[in-house]
C-alpha positions in Angstrom: -4.4 -11.2 23.9 -5.3 -10.9 20.2 -1.8 -9.1 18.7 -1.5 -8.1 14.9 2.2 -7.6 15.4 3.8 -10.0 18.4 5.9 -8.4 20.9 9.5 -8.2 21.9 11.2 -6.6 18.8 10.5 -2.0 19.9 11.2 -1.1 16.6 7.9 0.7 15.8 5.6 3.0 17.6 3.2 0.2 17.6 5.2 -2.4 18.9 6.2 -0.7 21.4 3.0 0.1 23.0 1.8 -4.1 22.4 5.0 -4.4 24.2 4.0 -2.5 27.3 0.7 -3.5 27.0 1.5 -7.6 27.3 4.7 -6.8 30.3 1.1 -5.0 32.4 0.0 -8.5 32.2 2.5 -10.4 32.7 2.6 -8.1 36.2 -0.8 -8.9 36.9 -1.5 -13.0 35.9 0.3 -15.8 36.4 -0.6 -17.2 33.1 -0.6 -14.4 29.7 -0.4 -15.8 26.0 -0.6 -14.2 22.7 -1.9 -15.3 19.4 -0.9 -12.8 16.5 1.6 -12.7 13.6 4.9 -12.3 12.7 6.6 -13.3 16.1 10.2 -12.6 16.8 12.4 -15.8 17.2 13.9 -13.9 19.8 11.1 -13.3 22.0 11.3 -16.7 24.9 14.6 -15.3 26.0 13.3 -11.2 25.8 9.7 -12.2 27.6 8.8 -13.2 31.5 8.8 -16.6 31.4 4.8 -17.6 32.1 3.9 -15.4 28.7 3.4 -17.5 25.7 3.5 -15.6 22.3 1.4 -18.1 19.8 1.9 -17.1 16.0 -0.4 -18.3 13.5 0.0 -18.0 9.6 -0.8 -14.5 8.0 -4.6 -13.6 7.6 -6.4 -14.3 5.0 -9.4 -12.1 4.4 -12.5 -13.4 3.5 -15.4 -12.3 2.0 -17.8 -12.1 5.5 -15.0 -10.2 7.0 -15.1 -7.9 5.2 -18.9 -7.4 4.7 -18.4 -7.7 9.0 -16.0 -5.0 9.1 -15.4 -3.4 6.0 -11.7 -3.7 3.7 -10.2 -2.3 7.3 -10.7 -4.6 9.2 -11.7 -7.6 6.9 -7.3 -7.7 5.8 -6.6 -9.2 9.0 -9.0 -11.7 9.3 -7.2 -15.6 9.5 -9.0 -18.4 9.8 -6.5 -19.9 11.9 -6.6 -17.0 14.3 -10.4 -17.1 15.0 -10.3 -21.1 15.7 -7.2 -20.5 18.0 -9.9 -18.1 20.4 -12.5 -20.4 20.0 -10.7 -23.8 21.5 -8.5 -21.8 23.4 -10.7 -19.0 25.4 -11.5 -20.6 28.8 -14.1 -19.8 31.2 -12.8 -17.2 33.8 -9.9 -15.9 31.3 -10.0 -11.9 31.0 -9.5 -11.8 26.8 -7.7 -8.4 25.4 -8.1 -7.0 21.8 -5.0 -5.0 21.0 -6.4 -2.8 18.0 -9.4 -2.6 17.3 -9.3 -4.2 13.4 -8.1 -7.9 15.3 -11.8 -7.4 16.5 -13.0 -9.3 13.7 -11.4 -12.4 14.2 -12.6 -12.8 17.2 -15.4 -16.0 17.7 -19.6 -15.4 18.6 -20.0 -16.5 22.3 -15.8 -14.6 23.4 -17.0 -12.0 25.3 -13.8 -9.2 24.8 -13.0 -7.7 28.2 -10.1 -5.3 27.1 -10.5 -3.6 24.0 -6.6 -1.5 23.3 -7.3 0.6 20.6 -4.3 2.5 19.8 -6.3 5.3 18.1 -9.8 5.6 16.8 -8.8 3.8 14.1 -12.1 4.7 11.6 -10.9 8.4 12.3 -7.3 7.7 11.6 -8.2 6.7 8.0 -10.4 9.3 7.9 -8.2 11.9 7.5 -5.7 10.1 5.9 -8.1 9.7 3.0 -8.3 13.8 3.3 -4.8 13.8 1.5 -5.3 11.5 -1.4 -7.0 12.3 -4.4 -11.1 12.7 -4.0 -11.7 9.5 -6.7 -10.5 7.8 -3.9 -11.9 9.4 -0.8 -15.0 9.3 -2.5 -14.3 5.1 -3.6 -13.1 4.7 -0.1 -15.6 6.6 2.0 -18.2 3.5 1.8 -15.5 1.2 3.4 -14.3 3.7 5.9 -18.4 4.5 7.0 -18.4 0.4 7.7 -15.3 0.5 9.7 -16.5 3.4 11.8 -19.6 0.4 12.5 -17.8 -1.6 13.5 -15.2 0.0 15.4 -17.4 1.2 17.6 -19.1 -1.6 17.8 -16.5 -3.9 18.6 -16.2 -0.8 21.4 -19.4 -1.0 22.9 -19.4 -4.5 23.4 -16.1 -4.4 25.7 -16.4 -4.1 28.7 -14.1 -2.2 28.9 -11.5 0.2 26.6 -8.3 1.6 27.0 -7.5 5.0 24.0 -3.9 6.6 24.3 -5.4 10.0 23.7 -7.5 12.6 25.4 -8.5 13.0 21.7 -9.0 9.6 21.2 -11.5 9.2 24.7 -13.7 12.4 23.4 -14.6 10.5 19.6 -15.3 8.2 22.2 -17.7 9.8 24.3 -19.8 11.0 21.8 -20.5 7.6 20.3 -21.7 7.3 24.2 -18.6 4.6 25.0 -16.0 5.7 28.4 -12.9 4.4 27.7 -9.8 5.1 30.4 -6.8 6.6 29.5 -4.0 4.7 28.4 -0.8 7.0 27.5 2.2 6.0 25.5 5.4 5.7 26.8 9.3 5.5 25.8 11.4 2.6 26.3 13.9 4.2 27.0 14.2 5.7 30.8 14.3 9.6 30.9 18.0 10.6 30.2 19.8 13.7 31.6 20.2 16.5 28.5 23.7 17.1 26.7 23.2 20.5 26.5 22.4 20.8 21.9 26.0 20.3 20.0 25.8 23.6 18.5 26.2 22.4 14.8 22.8 23.5 13.8 21.4 20.1 13.4 17.9 19.0 13.4 16.4 15.6 13.3 13.6 13.3 11.7 13.1 9.7 13.3 10.6 7.5 11.9 10.1 4.0 9.9 8.7 5.1 6.3 6.2 1.6 6.0 4.0 4.3 8.0 2.2 6.9 5.7 1.4 9.6 7.7 5.8 9.7 8.7 7.0 9.5 4.5 4.1 12.2 3.5 5.9 14.1 6.5 8.3 13.9 5.8 8.3 14.7 2.2 6.1 17.5 3.1 8.7 19.0 4.7 11.8 18.2 2.5 9.9 19.5 -0.1 8.1 22.9 1.3 9.8 23.3 4.9 14.0 22.9 5.1 13.9 25.2 1.6 12.6 27.4 3.6 15.3 27.0 6.7 18.4 26.9 4.5 17.7 30.3 2.9 18.0 31.6 6.7 20.0 29.3 8.0 22.5 28.1 5.6 24.9 26.0 7.7 21.6 24.1 8.6 22.2 20.2 8.6 18.7 17.9 8.5 19.2 14.2 9.5 16.0 11.6 8.7 16.8 8.2 10.1 14.2 5.5 10.4 13.7 1.7 9.2 12.6 1.6 5.8 14.3 5.0 4.0 15.8 3.1 1.5 14.0 0.8 0.2 11.0 3.6 0.5 12.1 6.8 0.1 10.2 9.4 0.0 12.3 12.0 -1.9 13.4 9.7 -5.7 14.7 12.4 -6.6 17.3 12.7 -3.9 18.4 14.4 -1.0 18.0 18.3 -0.6 21.1 20.6 0.6 21.9 19.7 3.7 19.9 17.0 4.2 21.1 12.9 4.9 19.4 9.9 5.4 19.8 7.0 7.3 18.1 3.6 6.7 17.6 1.0 9.5 20.8 2.2 11.9 21.9 -0.4 14.8 21.1 2.7 17.6 19.7 6.2 17.2 21.2 7.3 20.4 24.0 8.7 18.5 21.9 11.0 16.3 19.7 12.3 18.9 23.6 13.5 20.5 23.8 15.0 17.0 21.5 17.3 17.1 19.4 20.2 18.7 16.2 20.3 17.7 14.2 17.2 16.5 10.8 17.3 13.9 8.0 15.4 14.2 6.1 17.6 11.2 2.9 14.9 11.1 0.0 16.5 8.5 -1.8 12.8 9.4 -1.9 10.4 12.0 -3.9 9.3 15.2 -3.2 9.4 19.4 0.1 10.1 21.6 2.9 10.5 19.0 5.5 7.7 19.9 8.4 10.0 18.7 7.3 13.2 19.9 7.5 11.4 23.5 10.9 10.1 22.0 12.7 13.0 21.2 11.7 15.0 25.1 12.8 12.2 26.7 16.1 12.8 24.9 16.4 16.3 26.2 15.9 18.0 22.9 13.9 20.6 21.5 10.8 19.5 19.4 9.0 21.3 16.5 6.0 19.8 15.7 2.4 20.8 14.1 -0.6 20.8 15.6 -1.4 17.5 15.2 1.6 16.3 16.2 0.8 17.9 20.1 -2.8 15.9 19.7 -2.4 14.0 23.1 0.3 16.1 24.6 -1.0 19.4 24.7 -0.9 19.8 28.5 2.4 19.9 28.1 2.6 22.5 25.4 5.0 25.0 26.6 8.0 22.5 25.9 7.4 22.3 22.8 7.2 24.6 19.4 4.0 24.4 17.5 3.6 25.8 13.9 1.9 24.4 11.2 1.7 25.6 7.4 5.1 25.2 5.3 6.8 28.7 6.4 4.8 29.1 10.0 7.6 25.1 10.7 10.6 27.0 8.8 11.0 29.8 10.9 9.7 27.8 14.3 13.0 25.2 13.4 15.6 28.2 11.5 14.8 30.1 15.2 15.5 27.3 18.1 18.7 26.5 14.9 20.6 30.1 15.6 19.3 30.4 19.5 20.9 27.5 20.4 20.4 29.1 24.4 16.8 29.0 24.1 16.8 25.0 21.9 18.7 24.2 25.3 15.8 25.7 27.6 13.7 23.8 25.8 15.3 21.0 25.6 16.3 20.9 29.9 12.0 21.6 30.3 11.3 19.0 27.8 12.9 16.5 29.9 12.1 17.0 33.3 8.0 16.2 31.7 9.3 13.1 30.0 10.2 11.6 33.6 6.9 10.3 33.8 6.6 8.9 30.1 8.7 5.7 30.9 6.6 3.0 29.9 5.6 1.0 33.1 4.3 4.8 34.1 2.2 4.8 31.7 0.7 1.7 32.0 -1.0 2.3 35.1 -4.3 2.8 34.8 -4.3 -0.7 32.9 -2.6 -2.9 35.5 -5.4 -1.1 38.0 -8.2 -2.0 35.8 -6.5 -5.8 34.8 -6.3 -6.0 38.9 -10.1 -4.7 39.3 -11.1 -7.3 36.4 -8.9 -10.2 38.5 -10.5 -9.8 41.5 -13.8 -10.1 39.7 
């Protein structure tokens, strides 16, 4: 398994999925090797005994790699990683690539059996750029096009492709690429929801080293939260996430009623104190793991149409609102109506019972079992 973020810790959505994929391989195969960057010191104690992690040095892009895969894939190139694959892959091995960017490290002659996209990354990059300055969009447009060609070529060469959202499957299908739907899940077992405490408190959870999270939180604080406070003066808001202190989305400070909590030991107390969770994403792709996590905690959720992506069939247990005014109205209504928030949270928790990572990985285990029998 070729991974850009080695498993063990689960402090980000990508790492959670990578860890779940490793666990799926460990259930099907007697020997699993994971090679990539940034290994966690405690991986040996956290992973099954027949899983071995091989850490390589940080990526060192080459002009050839950038020309092949664009700056977006080329920046993940590592000659050391490619040499490990060239020397270590044996006939009959199943080769898994985690994230399409990492395909830039696969040497000629090595067949990729499973490519897990996490997202259609070129589509994700293109959508992010829509919010950037026009000159930057113009400058990077050729690189996005090159990355798209690289990503779909890598998907076409793989024996199997897995996608985490139905939308991503549709994008792949338009390019003639079949895929297996392997949704995202949550690391903790769904809980029986406690009643919302009624403190008129909203919660955002997300890492600030992920651009869409930072942009969405800034938009929420600037455009949505002032509208909510005007309607519900007692409202309170907590923003919780890795890197909030180092990468503050609002340098001028926290607005009225809002508090930031960086690198907390546990998010559990914040979910317990919240009445409503917000996932105000304006860019990004795939199923949003933090949204799934909020549903599993039995809390009402307000999100955007983009945040809903991958969970469209569960729209009835969410409030979906686009634009600052509509988002603020939806949040304020739930903060004022505790009974409605509780009913939504209870329904969300019921839906989330199918969101555990082992359940989500069932299609992948079935796929791997079929590969092993061949």
